[in-house]
Structures are given as structure tokens and as C-alpha cells.
C-alpha positions in Angstrom: 0.0 0.0 0.0 2.8 2.4 0.8 4.3 2.0 -2.7 0.9 2.7 -4.2 0.6 5.9 -2.2 4.1 7.0 -3.2 3.3 6.3 -6.9 0.0 8.2 -6.6 1.8 11.2 -5.1 4.5 11.2 -7.7 2.2 10.9 -10.6 -0.2 13.5 -9.2 2.6 16.0 -8.7 3.8 15.5 -12.3 0.3 15.9 -13.6 -0.3 19.0 -11.5 2.6 20.7 -13.2 1.4 19.6 -16.6 -2.2 20.8 -15.8 -1.0 24.2 -14.8 0.9 24.5 -18.0 -2.3 23.8 -20.0 -1.4 20.3 -21.0 -4.8 19.0 -20.2 -4.8 15.9 -22.5 -1.4 14.7 -21.1 -2.7 15.3 -17.5 -5.9 13.4 -18.3 -3.9 10.4 -19.5 -1.8 10.3 -16.3 -4.9 10.6 -14.1 -6.5 7.7 -16.0 -3.3 5.6 -15.2 -3.8 6.4 -11.6 -7.4 5.2 -11.9 -6.5 2.1 -13.8 -3.7 0.9 -11.5 -4.7 2.5 -8.2 -6.4 1.0 -5.3 -9.9 2.0 -4.1 -8.6 5.1 -2.2 -6.5 6.3 -5.2 -9.6 5.9 -7.4 -11.8 7.9 -5.0 -9.2 10.7 -4.8 -8.5 10.9 -8.6 -12.1 10.6 -9.9 -13.0 14.3 -9.7 -9.7 15.3 -11.3 -10.3 13.0 -14.2 -13.8 14.6 -14.6 -12.2 18.1 -14.3 -9.8 17.4 -17.1 -12.5 15.7 -19.1 -14.7 18.8 -18.7 -12.0 21.1 -19.9 -11.3 18.8 -22.9 -15.0 18.7 -23.8 -15.1 22.5 -23.5 -12.1 22.8 -25.9 -14.1 20.6 -28.4 -17.1 23.0 -28.1 -19.2 20.6 -26.1 -20.4 23.0 -23.5 -23.2 20.9 -22.0 -20.9 17.9 -21.6 -18.2 20.2 -20.1 -20.7 21.7 -17.6 -22.0 18.2 -16.6 -18.4 17.0 -16.0 -17.4 20.1 -14.0 -20.4 19.6 -11.7 -19.5 16.0 -11.1 -15.8 17.0 -10.7 -16.7 19.5 -8.0 -18.7 16.9 -6.1 -16.0 14.3 -6.3 -13.1 16.7 -5.5 -15.0 17.9 -2.4 -15.2 14.2 -1.3 -11.6 13.4 -2.2 -9.3 12.5 0.7 -5.6 12.8 0.7 -4.4 14.6 -2.5 -0.7 15.2 -3.3 0.9 18.6 -3.5 -1.1 20.2 -0.7 -3.7 21.6 -3.1 -5.8 24.6 -2.0 -9.1 22.7 -2.4 -11.2 25.7 -1.7 -9.5 27.6 -4.6 -10.0 24.6 -6.9 -13.7 24.4 -6.0 -14.1 28.2 -6.5 -12.5 28.0 -9.9 -14.8 25.2 -10.9 -17.8 27.2 -9.7 -16.7 30.2 -11.7 -16.3 27.9 -14.8 -19.8 26.4 -14.3 -21.4 29.8 -13.8 -19.9 31.4 -16.9 -20.5 28.3 -19.0 -24.1 28.2 -17.9 -24.4 31.8 -19.0 -23.0 30.8 -22.4 -19.7 32.5 -22.0 -16.7 30.8 -23.6 -14.9 29.6 -20.5 -11.7 28.8 -22.3 -11.3 32.5 -22.7 -12.5 33.6 -19.3 -11.4 31.1 -16.6 -8.0 29.7 -16.1 -8.2 26.8 -13.7 -5.0 25.9 -11.9 -4.1 23.4 -9.2 
């Protein structure tokens, strides 16, 4: 179990850096690896982040409804996530997601208006 936690932390830190550089697709793939190979705790902790990156990818493809749906699910699951590597400011992440959802719901192109960072 300790090795899995170390691997989760290492991969999450790497993906956090990629995410903040706007490399959402690469980040999404790393988070999916954590899901695929992780234990139940890792899956619970990463689920919302997979949905977050999926929402941003859908938004970039012009699929605003799918993006909004995934962002709502991401928010719920990130709130319920336990230990997350890197000491994330979870309140800030949730607020950024809320801002994205609000603007997206108003029909504003969120890729131009909201920069979500971890």
C-alpha cells in the first residue's frame, strides 16, 4: 500500500505541473493511469480530477453541455476526495470550478474567461 501511495503522489505532482501549463490531455492520461492501476482510495481521490480534465477537454471541443456536466461532477468528487498530493488549496480549486460552471451556464466561452490551476 505504501508503494501505491508513493506512486499516486509522484504521478499527481507530475500531472499537476502539466495541468498548470495547460497540457490537459497529457494530464488526463496520467490521471487515467492512476485510476487504472490505483487502489480504491486512489480511485476515489482521482475521480474528480479525471472529470475536471474531461470537462476542460470537452469545453475545448465546443461541447459546453458535456463540459458543464463533468465540471459539476468533478466539483462533487473533488470535495469528497481524501488525501491529495501537493497540498492543493481545495477551496480555490472548487471556487475556480464554480466560476467555470457559472460562466459556462451563461453561455460565456470559459476557455477565454477562466484559467483553472491546481
